[in-house]
N, C-alpha and C positions, 0 to 999 in steps of 0.2 A: 666214435664218428669224429667228436671235436678235439680229442686229444692231440692229435698231430697238429691240427690248426693252431691250438693253444701254444705249442712249443715253437712252431714256425713263426708265428706272428705276434705273440704275446709275451715272450721271454722277459722284455724288459718291465712289463707291468707285473708279471708273476714274482720278479726279483725285487720289487717295489722301488725301481729307479725311474719309473715312467708312469705318469697318471693312467693312462689307457692305451689301447691299441684297437684296431678295427680290421675285421677281415670278412670276406665273402666266402661262403662255403656252399657247396652242392648237397642236396639232400634227396632222398628216395621219396619218403612220404613225409607230410606234415606232422603226423603223429610220432615219427621217429625223431624229427627235429625237436620237437617239444619235449619228449622224453629225455633226449641228450641235453637240452638247455636246463632243464629240471635238475637232472642228475648233477651236472657241472655246478649249477647255482648251490646245490646242498653240499658239494665237496668244498666250494671256495668261501661259502658264508663266513666261516669262522676264521679264514685268512684275510678277510677284508675286501674280497672281490666280488663282483656281480657280473654276469652275462645279460645283456639286454639285446633283444631282437629289435633292431632299428627298422628294417625293411625286408619284407619279403617278396620275391617275385616267384615265378612259376616253379623252378626248381633250385633257386638260389636264395640265401639268406645273408644279410648284413648284420654281422654280430659284433657289438661293442663290450670290450672286456675292460672293466674299470675298476680302479681303487677309489671309491666314493670319498674316503678321508682326503685324497689328494685332490681329488676333483672340487671337493668344498673349498679347500685352499686356493685353487687355481680360480675359482669364481670369485674369490675376494681379492684377487690381485688389482693393483691400481690400473684404472682405465677399462677393466673388463665389463663391468656393470653398464657404463656408458656406451661401449661398443656393442654390446649385446642388445641394448634398448634400441640402437639405431638399426638393428637387424630385425626388430619386431618382438624382441623378448620383454615382458612385462617385469621380470623378475630374474634374479641369478640363483634363486633358491635351487638346489641341485635337482630335486624331483621334478619341478616344473620345467626346469631348462632343458632336461633330458626328454621330456615328453614334448616339448616344442621342437626340438632338434628331430625327434622321429617323425613328427607330423609334417615338418619341412622336407625330409628326406623322402616321405612317401608321396607328397604332392608336387615335388619337382624332379624333373630328370637329372639335373645336375646336382653335385653336392653342393650344399650351402657352405660358403667359405669360412664361416665361423666355426665349423667343425674343428678346425686346427686347435681351437681353444679348449675343447673336449678331449683332444688328445694331448694336451699339455704343451703345445707349442706355444713360443713367445709371442705376446700381443703385437709386437712390432712386426714379427714376420708374417702374421696373419694380415695385418693392415698393408704391409708391403706387397704382398701377392695380389690383395685386391686392387690397390692403386696402381700396381704395374701389370695388371692382367696376365700374371704368371711369368712375365719377362723380366729382364735386367736384375737378377738375382746374383748374390755374390757367390753362393755354392749351392749344391743340392744334395740332400741325401735322404732322410726321412720327411723332410719337407724343404721347400725353397727358402733359402736363408737371405734376409734383407738387411739385418742388423748386425748382430754379434757373431761374426764368421768363426772366430776361434772357438768360442765356446759351443757353438752348433757343432763344429767338426769334433771337438772332445767328446760331446754327448753321442754323436753318430757312431764313433769308435766304441764307446762305452756300451752302446746297444747292440753293436755286432758283436763285440767279445761275449756279452750276456748270451746272445742267442747261440752262438758257437758253443759255449760252454753247457747250456741248457741242453742242446741238440746231443751233445756227446753223452752227457750223463743220462739222458732219457734214452738213447739207443742202448746204454749200457744196462738199462733195467730200472732206473729210477723212475718213480711214479711222478706224474705232473703235480700231484697233491703234495708229495714229499719236497719237490723242488720248489713249491710256492712258499714265499715268505710271508709269516704271520704279520697282521696289521700292527 
């Protein structure tokens, strides 16, 4: 069930060029969803990737696919702890921060804007999005860019090329597990 979602939405994370990706998927039964999550977590564990169910609605699930080692590094970037503290996070310790993010997603209708940091977006762009209410950006791709447009465009192209290559290889029969780069 989740294999095509992983290819379509998470190729840059599978390739170890992006911290994390997020996608919403439909499921028939909660049991089926949980079995699929457990299966893929077993498959990806040795590769350094974890799948986390952030929010579940009636027939949809919001799934976060992450390289924890990269997220640990992102949480230590300059300014991140101070920013997350302003958003109500008591710590940038990864396990705590992910639980806090999941709680905020479950309690609020809108996405908490700090989610960009959990996806590897630059802090300046996350802050720019908040300060500009999503307007006045320099360019848009995987996120709205307020700071380094050249670097962001380069990354967007890299992510697109990665997805195209992974999609082609997967359609030719390569497994998601084989396509996933080890930590």
